VOFI-968396 format. One line per 8 residues: number of its first residue (from 1); their letters; for each residue x, z, y of C-alpha. Coordinates in nm, 4 decimals. Each point is the difference from the previous one (the first is absolute). Example, Ala and Ser with C-alpha at 12.3 -4.5 7.8 and 13.67 -1.06 7.14 Angstrom:
REM residues 2
1	AS	1.2300,0.7800,-0.4500  0.1370,-0.0660,0.3440;
This chain:
REM residues 628
1	XXXXXXXX	0.0000,0.0000,0.0000  0.1430,-0.0989,0.3371  0.0701,0.2731,0.2505  -0.2157,0.0006,0.3126  0.1897,-0.0377,0.3243  -0.0141,0.2448,0.2914  0.1184,-0.0928,0.3491  0.2491,0.1948,0.2080;
9	XXXXXXXX	-0.1391,0.2753,0.2253  -0.1738,-0.1510,0.3028  -0.0037,-0.3479,-0.1546  -0.3012,-0.1866,-0.1390  -0.0443,-0.3118,-0.2074  -0.1065,-0.1729,0.3211  0.2177,0.1412,0.2789  -0.1689,-0.2251,0.2531;
17	XXXXXXXX	-0.3469,0.1346,-0.0790  -0.1604,0.1533,0.3087  -0.3500,0.1428,0.0231  -0.1899,-0.1372,0.2961  -0.1177,0.2890,0.2174  -0.1158,-0.0103,0.3590  -0.0576,0.2292,0.2930  -0.3119,-0.0550,0.2114;
25	XXXXXXXX	-0.0621,0.1236,0.3513  -0.3799,-0.0200,0.0185  -0.0346,0.0292,0.3760  -0.2911,0.0254,0.2382  0.1017,-0.3037,0.2044  0.2610,-0.1714,-0.2161  0.1113,0.0260,-0.3631  0.3262,-0.0921,-0.1713;
33	XXXXXXXX	0.1442,-0.0246,-0.3498  0.3662,0.0484,-0.0885  0.2137,0.0008,-0.3115  0.3568,0.0734,-0.1033  0.1757,-0.3298,-0.0736  0.3652,-0.0218,-0.0982  0.0364,0.3672,0.0848  -0.1381,-0.0367,0.3523;
41	XXXXXXXX	-0.3455,0.0870,0.1283  -0.1637,-0.2867,0.1894  -0.3491,-0.0787,0.1207  -0.1720,-0.2966,-0.1662  -0.1102,-0.2855,0.2251  -0.2819,-0.2540,-0.0209  0.0404,-0.3781,0.0124  0.0294,0.0119,0.3803;
49	XXXXXXXX	0.2884,0.2467,-0.0176  -0.2026,0.2976,0.1261  0.0312,0.3358,-0.1763  -0.2897,0.1608,0.1891  -0.3519,-0.0473,-0.1359  -0.2691,0.0980,0.2532  -0.2339,0.2517,-0.1679  -0.3019,-0.2171,0.0748;
57	XXXXXXXX	-0.2539,-0.1452,-0.2446  -0.2633,-0.2650,0.0801  -0.3063,-0.0489,-0.2204  -0.1725,-0.3409,0.0214  -0.3534,-0.1005,-0.0975  0.1320,-0.2090,-0.2896  0.1662,0.3166,-0.1426  0.3452,-0.1165,0.1103;
65	XXXXXXXX	0.2313,0.2939,0.0768  0.2837,-0.0516,0.2483  0.2757,0.2574,0.0555  0.2694,0.0253,0.2665  0.0618,-0.2137,0.3081  -0.2657,-0.2574,-0.0902  -0.2537,0.2827,-0.0193  0.1248,0.1508,0.3266;
73	XXXXXXXX	-0.0598,-0.3346,0.1713  -0.3677,0.0339,-0.0970  -0.0389,0.3411,0.1662  -0.1172,-0.1280,0.3388  -0.2358,-0.2689,-0.1272  -0.1442,0.2002,-0.2909  0.0587,0.3744,0.0606  -0.2872,0.1189,-0.2225;
81	XXXXXXXX	0.1571,-0.1542,-0.3094  0.3650,0.0661,0.0862  0.1148,0.3468,-0.1007  0.2961,0.1521,0.1877  0.1577,0.3491,-0.0089  -0.1823,0.0778,-0.3249  0.2510,0.2746,-0.0751  -0.1856,0.2202,0.2472;
89	XXXXXXXX	-0.3052,-0.0153,-0.2259  0.1798,0.0949,-0.3224  -0.1418,0.3137,-0.1603  -0.2656,0.0449,0.2696  -0.3727,0.0577,-0.0299  -0.2565,-0.1921,0.2023  -0.0624,0.3026,0.2228  0.3717,0.0137,0.0895;
97	XXXXXXXX	-0.0092,-0.3406,0.1710  -0.1175,0.1599,0.3238  0.3429,0.1644,0.0365  0.1748,-0.3381,-0.0153  -0.1216,-0.1191,0.3376  -0.2652,-0.2450,0.1155  0.2105,-0.3145,-0.0326  -0.0753,-0.0892,-0.3624;
105	XXXXXXXX	-0.1837,-0.3349,0.0130  -0.1403,0.0355,-0.3522  -0.3374,0.0872,-0.1406  0.0251,0.2678,-0.2678  -0.2189,0.0874,-0.2959  0.0059,0.3041,-0.2264  -0.1173,0.3596,-0.0144  0.1192,0.2462,0.2652;
113	XXXXXXXX	0.2195,0.1873,-0.2496  0.0937,-0.3074,-0.2013  0.2571,-0.2756,0.0305  -0.0760,-0.2354,0.2916  -0.0252,-0.3711,-0.0774  0.0602,-0.2732,0.2579  -0.2733,-0.2662,0.0141  0.1305,-0.3586,-0.0020;
121	XXXXXXXX	-0.1496,-0.3382,-0.0799  0.1822,0.0134,-0.3336  -0.1452,0.3393,-0.0920  0.0648,0.3675,0.0647  0.3566,0.1275,-0.0450  0.1500,0.3489,-0.0006  0.3335,0.0831,0.1618  0.1459,0.0244,-0.3520;
129	XXXXXXXX	-0.1039,-0.3569,-0.0817  0.1351,-0.1342,0.3298  0.3308,0.1790,-0.0574  0.0082,-0.1410,-0.3535  -0.0209,-0.3530,0.1443  0.3026,0.0743,0.2205  0.1900,0.1390,-0.2988  -0.0884,-0.3079,-0.2069;
137	XXXXXXXX	0.1541,-0.2236,0.2673  0.3184,0.2090,0.0019  0.0120,-0.0014,-0.3797  -0.0341,-0.3793,-0.0118  0.2819,-0.0354,0.2548  0.2239,0.2280,-0.2061  -0.0679,-0.1750,-0.3308  0.0599,-0.3408,0.1578;
145	XXXXXXXX	0.3235,0.1087,0.1693  0.1407,0.2043,-0.2895  -0.1163,-0.2460,-0.2664  -0.1601,0.2356,-0.2499  -0.2514,0.2716,-0.0774  0.0361,0.3316,0.1792  0.0698,0.3213,-0.1894  -0.1374,0.2181,0.2783;
153	XXXXXXXX	-0.0134,0.0863,0.3679  0.0664,0.2927,0.2292  -0.2658,0.0010,0.2732  0.0464,0.1989,0.3188  -0.2650,0.2119,0.1721  0.0014,0.2144,0.3156  0.1341,0.3484,-0.0699  -0.3298,0.1517,0.1143;
161	XXXXXXXX	-0.2189,-0.2022,-0.2385  -0.2032,0.2510,-0.2007  -0.1230,-0.0202,-0.3608  -0.2862,-0.2374,0.0767  0.2124,-0.2401,0.2031  0.2790,-0.0033,-0.2593  -0.2459,-0.0536,-0.2827  -0.1637,-0.2836,0.1957;
169	XXXXXXXX	0.3435,-0.1644,0.0316  0.0594,0.0299,-0.3755  -0.3471,-0.1424,-0.0663  0.0794,-0.2993,0.2221  0.3214,-0.0604,-0.1948  -0.1919,0.0162,-0.3268  -0.2449,-0.2630,0.1287  0.2998,-0.2151,0.0938;
177	XXXXXXXX	0.1360,0.0419,-0.3551  0.3106,0.1803,0.1238  0.1617,0.2802,-0.1976  0.0765,0.2814,0.2441  0.3337,0.1590,-0.0812  -0.0526,0.2464,0.2792  -0.1669,0.0534,0.3357  0.2736,0.0789,0.2501;
185	XXXXXXXX	-0.0402,0.1489,0.3457  0.0945,-0.2559,0.2650  0.2438,0.2288,0.1871  0.1687,0.0899,-0.3285  0.0380,-0.3710,-0.0823  0.1737,-0.0502,0.3344  0.2319,0.2907,-0.0788  0.0839,-0.1649,-0.3320;
193	XXXXXXXX	0.1038,-0.3189,0.1762  0.2099,0.1734,0.2651  0.1340,0.2736,-0.2251  0.1348,-0.2361,-0.2602  0.1479,-0.2369,0.2541  0.1754,0.2534,0.2198  0.0591,0.2927,-0.2368  -0.0922,0.2407,0.2798;
201	XXXXXXXX	-0.0875,0.3592,-0.0898  -0.1779,0.2653,0.2061  -0.3421,0.0292,0.1646  -0.1653,-0.3177,0.1262  -0.3283,-0.0866,0.1686  -0.1937,-0.3081,-0.1094  -0.2149,-0.1209,0.2901  -0.2401,-0.2567,-0.1469;
209	XXXXXXXX	-0.2318,-0.1713,0.2481  -0.1766,-0.2924,-0.1614  -0.2961,-0.2082,0.0985  -0.2623,0.2588,-0.0842  0.1685,0.3195,-0.1158  0.2664,0.2409,0.1221  0.2126,0.2224,-0.2224  0.2774,0.2414,0.0807;
217	XXXXXXXX	0.1990,0.1531,-0.2838  0.2910,0.2427,0.0110  0.2254,-0.0536,-0.3016  0.3116,0.1658,-0.1307  0.2405,-0.2467,-0.1619  0.2537,0.1618,-0.2319  0.1942,-0.1635,-0.2855  -0.2669,-0.2550,-0.0834;
225	XXXXXXXX	-0.2901,0.2447,0.0366  -0.2620,-0.0923,0.2595  -0.2037,0.3130,0.0682  -0.2908,-0.0228,0.2438  0.0023,0.3240,0.1991  -0.3198,-0.0782,0.1912  -0.2321,-0.2824,0.0927  -0.2389,-0.0743,0.2821;
233	XXXXXXXX	-0.1686,-0.2917,0.1664  -0.3247,-0.1764,0.0748  -0.1622,-0.2571,-0.2280  -0.1969,-0.1395,0.2965  0.2829,-0.0582,0.2455  0.2300,-0.3002,0.0167  0.0776,-0.3329,0.1609  -0.3688,-0.0942,-0.0266;
241	XXXXXXXX	-0.0700,0.2789,0.2495  0.2655,-0.1403,0.2366  -0.1853,-0.3319,-0.0223  -0.3281,0.1773,0.0668  0.1400,0.1708,0.3106  0.1113,-0.3370,0.1382  -0.3340,-0.1562,-0.1014  -0.1953,0.2659,0.1909;
249	XXXXXXXX	0.2191,-0.0639,0.3058  -0.0703,-0.3731,-0.0297  -0.3743,0.0619,-0.0251  0.0102,0.2206,0.3102  0.2058,-0.2534,0.1985  -0.2207,-0.2924,-0.1110  -0.3155,0.2093,0.0589  -0.1288,-0.0693,-0.3513;
257	XXXXXXXX	-0.3092,0.2087,-0.0724  -0.1447,-0.1698,-0.3090  0.2213,-0.0383,-0.3051  -0.0798,-0.2355,-0.2875  0.1958,0.0207,-0.3281  0.1687,-0.3329,0.0736  0.0996,0.1017,0.3540  0.1175,0.3389,-0.1290;
265	XXXXXXXX	0.2304,-0.1703,-0.2489  0.1297,-0.2391,0.2681  0.0833,0.2910,0.2324  0.1707,0.2005,-0.2763  0.2069,-0.3027,-0.1057  0.1135,-0.0673,0.3578  0.0768,0.3698,0.0517  0.2203,-0.0013,-0.3108;
273	XXXXXXXX	0.1835,-0.3096,0.1208  0.0605,0.1608,0.3404  0.1314,0.3202,-0.1605  0.2479,-0.1936,-0.2130  0.1106,-0.2160,0.2948  0.0772,0.3084,0.2116  0.2596,0.1105,-0.2546  0.2407,-0.2474,0.1574;
281	XXXXXXXX	-0.1568,-0.0682,0.3423  -0.0808,0.1929,0.3178  -0.3465,-0.1541,0.0347  -0.2344,-0.2372,-0.1815  -0.3027,-0.2098,0.0923  -0.3176,0.0760,-0.1957  -0.2715,-0.2622,-0.0303  -0.3598,0.0062,-0.1230;
289	XXXXXXXX	-0.2581,-0.2749,-0.0377  -0.3220,0.1326,0.1543  -0.3081,-0.2221,0.0050  0.2169,-0.3119,0.0015  0.2276,0.1294,0.2779  0.3515,0.1320,-0.0324  0.0608,0.3506,0.1340  0.3657,0.0887,0.0570;
297	XXXXXXXX	0.1771,0.3145,0.1131  0.3512,0.1461,0.0062  0.0923,0.3062,-0.2109  0.3323,0.1664,0.0879  0.2082,0.2075,-0.2403  -0.0445,0.3002,0.2307  -0.3810,-0.0318,-0.0145  0.0150,-0.0427,-0.3771;
305	XXXXXXXX	0.2096,0.3170,-0.0325  -0.2609,0.1894,0.2034  -0.2778,-0.1303,-0.2271  0.1668,0.1146,-0.3239  0.1919,0.3105,0.1128  -0.2772,0.2372,-0.1136  0.0054,-0.1607,-0.3461  0.3773,0.0444,-0.0284;
313	XXXXXXXX	-0.0423,0.3615,0.1145  -0.2450,0.0582,-0.2862  0.2655,-0.1119,-0.2489  0.2553,0.2358,0.1552  -0.2456,0.2900,-0.0284  -0.0149,-0.0700,-0.3737  0.3822,-0.0002,-0.0041  0.0054,0.3486,0.1550;
321	XXXXXXXX	-0.2397,0.1316,-0.2661  0.2037,-0.1592,-0.2803  0.3195,0.1631,0.1291  -0.1755,0.3361,0.0234  -0.1398,-0.0326,-0.3524  0.3451,-0.0878,-0.1339  0.1621,0.2902,0.1825  0.2434,-0.2464,0.1585;
329	XXXXXXXX	0.1273,-0.0162,0.3590  0.0404,-0.3379,0.1672  0.3763,0.0406,0.0207  0.0164,0.0196,-0.3819  -0.1313,-0.3562,-0.0332  0.2917,-0.2232,-0.0948  -0.1787,-0.3340,0.0119  -0.3345,-0.1410,0.1090;
337	XXXXXXXX	-0.1193,-0.3048,-0.1933  -0.2503,-0.2304,0.1700  -0.2469,-0.1691,-0.2321  -0.2875,-0.2382,0.0716  -0.0366,-0.2972,0.2308  -0.1419,0.2153,0.2798  0.3383,0.1740,0.0383  0.1271,-0.3237,0.1554;
345	XXXXXXXX	-0.1919,0.0967,0.3172  0.2768,0.1101,0.2438  -0.1906,0.3004,0.1372  -0.0385,0.1337,-0.3550  0.3722,-0.0222,-0.0683  0.0817,0.1573,0.3364  -0.2360,0.2974,-0.0378  0.0936,0.0642,-0.3646;
353	XXXXXXXX	0.3695,-0.0050,0.0937  -0.0621,0.2417,0.2884  -0.2084,0.2312,-0.2172  0.2614,0.0334,-0.2765  0.3005,-0.0348,0.2348  0.1460,-0.2622,-0.2319  0.0154,-0.3797,-0.0159  -0.2435,-0.1121,-0.2729;
361	XXXXXXXX	0.1212,-0.2143,-0.2898  -0.1277,-0.3573,0.0145  0.2582,-0.2005,-0.1954  -0.2539,-0.0786,-0.2759  -0.3013,-0.2079,0.1010  -0.2745,0.2617,0.0659  -0.2593,-0.2360,-0.1495  0.1969,-0.0371,-0.3238;
369	XXXXXXXX	0.1628,0.3394,-0.0544  -0.2942,0.1544,-0.1903  -0.0337,-0.2913,-0.2421  0.3771,-0.0062,-0.0536  0.0058,0.3699,-0.0846  -0.2957,-0.0396,-0.2358  0.1749,-0.2844,-0.1829  0.3111,0.2148,-0.0532;
377	XXXXXXXX	-0.2132,0.2726,-0.1552  -0.1877,-0.2586,-0.2100  0.3299,-0.1330,-0.1314  0.0957,0.3491,-0.1157  -0.3387,0.0745,-0.1588  0.0019,-0.3348,-0.1811  0.3279,0.0995,-0.1632  0.2221,-0.2634,0.1604;
385	XXXXXXXX	0.2259,0.2408,0.1877  0.1487,0.2287,-0.2623  0.1951,0.1860,0.2670  -0.3085,0.0545,0.2111  -0.0330,0.3780,-0.0024  -0.1951,0.0112,0.3243  -0.2401,0.2936,0.0123  -0.2961,-0.0121,0.2377;
393	XXXXXXXX	-0.1847,0.3181,0.0833  -0.3099,-0.0614,0.2125  -0.2186,0.2894,0.1152  -0.3652,0.0990,0.0128  -0.1555,-0.0290,0.3476  -0.2557,0.2795,-0.0624  -0.0224,0.3017,-0.2319  -0.2025,-0.0231,-0.3223;
401	XXXXXXXX	-0.1974,0.3020,-0.1125  -0.2946,0.1410,-0.1896  -0.3112,0.1919,0.1039  -0.0066,0.3666,-0.1034  -0.2742,0.2617,0.0321  -0.1217,0.0491,0.3530  0.0488,-0.3644,0.0962  0.3759,0.0477,0.0436;
409	XXXXXXXX	0.2537,-0.2803,-0.0401  0.2949,0.1018,-0.2161  0.2907,-0.2407,0.0562  0.1703,-0.1150,-0.3202  0.2303,-0.2694,0.1434  0.0978,0.0423,0.3637  0.0360,-0.2829,0.2521  0.3398,-0.1663,0.0316;
417	XXXXXXXX	0.0748,0.0801,-0.3673  0.2135,-0.2816,-0.1501  -0.1781,-0.2189,-0.2566  -0.0333,-0.0625,-0.2884  -0.0903,0.3642,-0.0635  -0.2019,0.2144,-0.2404  -0.1132,0.3540,0.0766  -0.2108,0.2381,-0.2086;
425	XXXXXXXX	-0.1734,0.3262,0.0823  -0.2005,0.2401,-0.2164  -0.3524,0.1034,0.0932  -0.2626,0.2130,-0.1714  -0.3742,0.0494,-0.0287  -0.2073,0.1950,0.2481  -0.2853,0.1260,-0.2197  -0.0282,0.1521,-0.3459;
433	XXXXXXXX	-0.0912,-0.2590,-0.2624  0.0831,-0.2938,0.2294  0.0297,-0.3133,-0.2182  0.0580,-0.2671,0.2658  0.2200,-0.0420,0.3029  -0.0645,-0.2271,0.3007  0.3183,-0.1649,0.1306  -0.0220,-0.1281,0.3584;
441	XXXXXXXX	0.3085,-0.1934,0.1160  0.0572,0.0083,0.3763  0.2552,-0.1361,0.2483  0.1004,0.1556,0.3309  0.1748,0.2870,0.1758  -0.2901,0.2312,0.0878  -0.0882,0.3194,-0.1881  -0.3672,-0.0812,-0.0584;
449	XXXXXXXX	-0.1233,-0.2787,-0.2260  -0.2569,-0.0963,0.2626  0.2859,-0.0917,0.2372  0.1850,-0.2112,-0.2586  -0.0765,-0.3360,-0.1573  -0.1679,-0.0081,-0.3404  0.1785,-0.2319,-0.2449  -0.1671,0.0607,-0.3357;
457	XXXXXXXX	-0.2112,0.2396,-0.2077  -0.0090,0.0501,-0.3757  -0.0899,0.2736,-0.2498  0.1875,0.1688,-0.2842  -0.2545,0.0980,-0.2661  0.0286,0.1716,-0.3360  0.1911,0.3079,0.1191  -0.0487,0.2809,-0.2587;
465	XXXXXXXX	-0.2126,0.2839,0.1463  0.2259,0.2811,0.1238  -0.0055,0.2792,0.2518  0.0703,-0.1096,0.3560  0.3682,-0.0516,0.0619  0.0976,-0.0307,-0.3672  0.0031,-0.3807,-0.0210  0.3119,-0.1888,0.1095;
473	XXXXXXXX	-0.0725,-0.3480,0.1339  0.3051,-0.2054,0.0941  -0.0736,-0.2613,0.2659  0.2686,-0.2682,0.0324  0.0371,-0.2419,0.2910  0.2158,-0.3096,-0.0568  0.0886,-0.2487,0.2739  0.1777,-0.3132,-0.1210;
481	XXXXXXXX	0.2613,-0.2066,0.1821  -0.2780,-0.2082,0.1584  -0.1604,0.3111,0.1501  -0.3028,-0.0069,-0.2345  -0.1387,0.3336,-0.1217  -0.1274,0.1136,-0.3401  -0.1301,0.3512,-0.0713  -0.0463,0.1761,-0.3346;
489	XXXXXXXX	-0.1425,0.3396,-0.0973  0.0706,0.1730,-0.3330  -0.1169,0.3354,-0.1400  0.3176,0.1334,-0.1596  -0.1625,0.2024,-0.2769  -0.2377,-0.2576,-0.1463  0.1829,-0.3159,0.1083  -0.3143,-0.1424,0.1636;
497	XXXXXXXX	0.1144,-0.2577,0.2565  -0.1345,-0.2578,0.2432  0.1503,-0.2136,0.2749  -0.0792,-0.2431,0.2795  0.1883,-0.2723,0.1837  -0.0772,0.0387,0.3678  -0.1250,-0.3309,0.1340  -0.2104,0.0537,0.3132;
505	XXXXXXXX	-0.2116,-0.2889,0.1245  0.1630,-0.0049,0.3434  0.2994,0.1448,0.1797  0.0978,0.2018,0.3026  0.1287,-0.1682,0.3106  0.3256,0.1301,0.1465  -0.1987,0.1266,0.3004  -0.2041,0.2146,-0.2383;
513	XXXXXXXX	0.3146,0.1234,-0.1770  0.1610,0.0739,0.3347  -0.3149,0.1834,0.1079  -0.0003,0.2081,-0.3187  0.3625,0.1015,0.0547  -0.0624,0.0809,0.3657  -0.3083,0.2064,-0.0871  0.1957,0.1928,-0.2635;
521	XXXXXXXX	0.2619,0.0987,0.2593  -0.2455,0.0776,0.2790  -0.2214,0.2111,-0.2274  0.2742,0.1612,-0.2118  -0.0703,0.3622,0.1039  -0.3774,-0.0426,-0.0087  0.0239,-0.1657,-0.3432  0.2080,0.2870,-0.1402;
529	XXXXXXXX	-0.2479,0.2553,0.1349  -0.2876,-0.1921,-0.1581  0.1928,-0.0266,-0.3281  0.0614,0.3766,-0.0105  -0.3689,0.0610,0.0712  -0.1104,-0.2384,-0.2770  0.2461,0.1555,-0.2465  -0.1326,0.3505,0.0695;
537	XXXXXXXX	-0.3597,-0.1257,-0.0270  0.0776,-0.1500,-0.3421  0.1705,0.3234,-0.1073  -0.3008,0.2010,0.1202  -0.2331,-0.2199,-0.2049  0.2214,0.0479,-0.3054  0.0120,0.3800,0.0398  -0.3772,0.0258,0.0532;
545	XXXXXXXX	-0.0695,-0.2190,-0.3033  0.2387,0.2068,-0.2163  -0.1522,0.3328,0.1123  -0.3541,-0.1282,-0.0596  0.0914,-0.1132,-0.3526  0.1663,0.3349,-0.0757  -0.2905,0.2080,0.1317  -0.2453,-0.2075,-0.2017;
553	XXXXXXXX	0.2086,0.0566,-0.3119  0.0690,0.3737,0.0063  -0.0782,0.1410,0.3440  -0.2794,0.2297,-0.1199  0.2139,0.1294,-0.2916  0.3208,0.0765,0.1940  -0.1202,0.0972,0.3475  -0.1818,0.2979,0.1421;
561	XXXXXXXX	-0.2842,-0.0569,0.2447  0.2157,0.0975,0.3008  0.2870,-0.2269,-0.1092  -0.2385,-0.2907,-0.0451  -0.1413,0.0524,0.3504  0.3503,0.0022,0.1572  0.1000,-0.3191,-0.1832  -0.3260,-0.1725,0.0934;
569	XXXXXXXX	0.0445,0.0937,0.3654  0.3584,-0.1272,0.0046  -0.1089,-0.3217,-0.1728  -0.2819,-0.0554,0.2520  0.2469,0.0562,0.2868  0.2407,-0.2588,-0.1442  -0.2801,-0.2539,-0.0490  -0.1155,0.0512,0.3586;
577	XXXXXXXX	0.3528,-0.0245,0.1455  0.0696,-0.3109,-0.2089  -0.3125,-0.1609,0.1406  0.0367,0.0915,0.3676  0.3663,0.0609,0.0810  0.2258,-0.2749,0.1367  0.3169,0.2072,-0.0470  0.1937,-0.0101,-0.3266;
585	XXXXXXXX	0.1459,0.3492,0.0583  -0.3448,0.1637,0.0119  -0.1072,-0.1639,-0.3275  0.3335,0.0919,-0.1599  -0.0484,0.3657,0.0981  -0.3561,0.0006,-0.1395  0.1355,-0.1339,-0.3317  0.2585,0.2812,-0.0096;
593	XXXXXXXX	-0.2700,0.2593,0.0774  -0.2166,-0.1225,-0.2890  0.2962,-0.0100,-0.2399  0.0969,0.3578,0.0992  -0.3573,0.1196,-0.0523  0.0044,-0.1576,-0.3474  0.3416,0.1355,-0.1095  -0.1343,0.2769,-0.2269;
601	XXXXXXXX	-0.2667,-0.2330,-0.1414  0.2572,-0.2693,-0.0800  0.2237,0.2591,-0.1744  -0.2936,0.1166,-0.2142  -0.0818,-0.3601,-0.0937  0.3583,-0.0599,-0.1120  0.0011,0.3218,-0.2071  -0.3338,-0.0925,-0.1517;
609	XXXXXXXX	0.1293,-0.3490,-0.0914  0.3016,0.1531,-0.1763  -0.2245,0.2491,-0.1798  -0.2351,-0.2768,-0.1145  0.2907,-0.2157,-0.1201  0.1480,0.2855,-0.2086  -0.3272,0.1154,-0.1499  0.0324,0.0047,-0.3821;
617	XXXXXXXX	0.3805,-0.0275,0.0073  0.2887,0.2499,-0.0223  0.3109,0.0190,0.2146  0.2077,-0.0434,-0.3171  -0.1352,-0.3546,-0.0385  0.1466,-0.1064,0.3344  0.3259,0.1866,-0.0677  0.0326,-0.1697,-0.3394;
625	XXXX	-0.0558,-0.3404,0.1562  0.2710,0.0729,0.2538  0.2495,0.1159,-0.2650  -0.0694,-0.3109,-0.2056;
């Protein structure tokens, strides 16, 4: 029998074999795809030599779907059927659309709490389906350029995307028939590109201002480990808002009072052109066609800076919060990386540089840096780069917790914890004979469940009946590398277990997340006072329930009439204080008073229990067992 051959370490039978993996920057305004070719990460271009694909999809009456520049050209003539900035709709419910502004030219269908669908002549489409069409176009470009089937893709998302928005992105990839190797935070992808190229170590800030979203991340780079110390941002702030500010100025100057969808798109397009032109000019002429006449006006760079300065200031406010959350001073920042096409605006670069007191890094194209970083990570995950030991540690934007008695939120995984992560905590039953446990998963920083966001509810049933506090239920929270959460609950004694994958129907906007964080800080003392009050109220309920059960069992047998009266009076006082008092200390003292009144009774009950247990037995039996 011939011996089978084995290659040298690191060698294969086909040394040239290379798995085709791509990195995708699925942007609000523009999208890109990149791949590692011949050891170098490069963006993939279309037939015209352009790497940027406008994130625009046009739906025609004959069911034809157009993606990219050709679709963008349809935006003015056919705004109702041309979908732009769909990323802002990802993971949102219909009722959330009001927070996205009044400049959406679409007609939506769907329930208030359900997924909104955009009405077009070709049918109704969700944001997931529109995003899938963009991903399909990028996939086709990659397969054509690379000449083969793809093994997988790393897709980037804003750092502040929550579970619903991340899951919506994965769903879009599934519709596009793309295998997702990982969802990667956009700022982290930029750090990958710059970190690998320059080999810099230390603390860096990733300032990512795209077309529709803003992210700021503070990362520590150390020996190939990218650890996100904190994140912040706004999923409804970007270059689109710069365009809108210019558009509103144009409308005021041209005295436009009535706005049709077609005129709205014309104004936005001209505003975008003017913004881009002012990157390299001191002034630009803006022109509109109004009722067959051309309206023209001059927009200076100084006026433009005045129009957008408040928007830039909002991004810097997020930077301050991110630094505070990371526990980092500005002078500890070694580098500032600018990401996103909107960082080409001179006033942005100037104010960011002044804020951090450092010249921002711009030597990698800000439009391409995210896709390039994603492709490097995809190459590692596909197994092509055997030396790729890059470790990426993203963080949770908000704490994850569980509801406990009294409507309190017990945090299990705290915000800014690096992911992937798994944390477990043991809980117990509240009542005697309790055979089921309600698990309520919440997200937020406040102490009360009512002030946090509800993510999921499920029940653990089949718990063996025991006295209150005897059962041990382990609740485990697991957050994967994509930021998606799964929760399980297991009764340790019986092994009864259940679990749920948290997949809410819509997500939180960054404004809502920011508001939740701000509320948690502003109400910290009040929240702690309320928590203490709720905890004492729960303890009072437990003590009263235990005393009532004991008195019903053997109160008449073990207590004299006077003792029973004193205990009843103390119990009534505790019940009244629990009901009326708003101070935890008063309830706590009433609990102590009742427990002190019941001391002799409790001692008798314990002695009686021992006596009952030993009835019919001799001490020698227990001694013999011990000796054995």
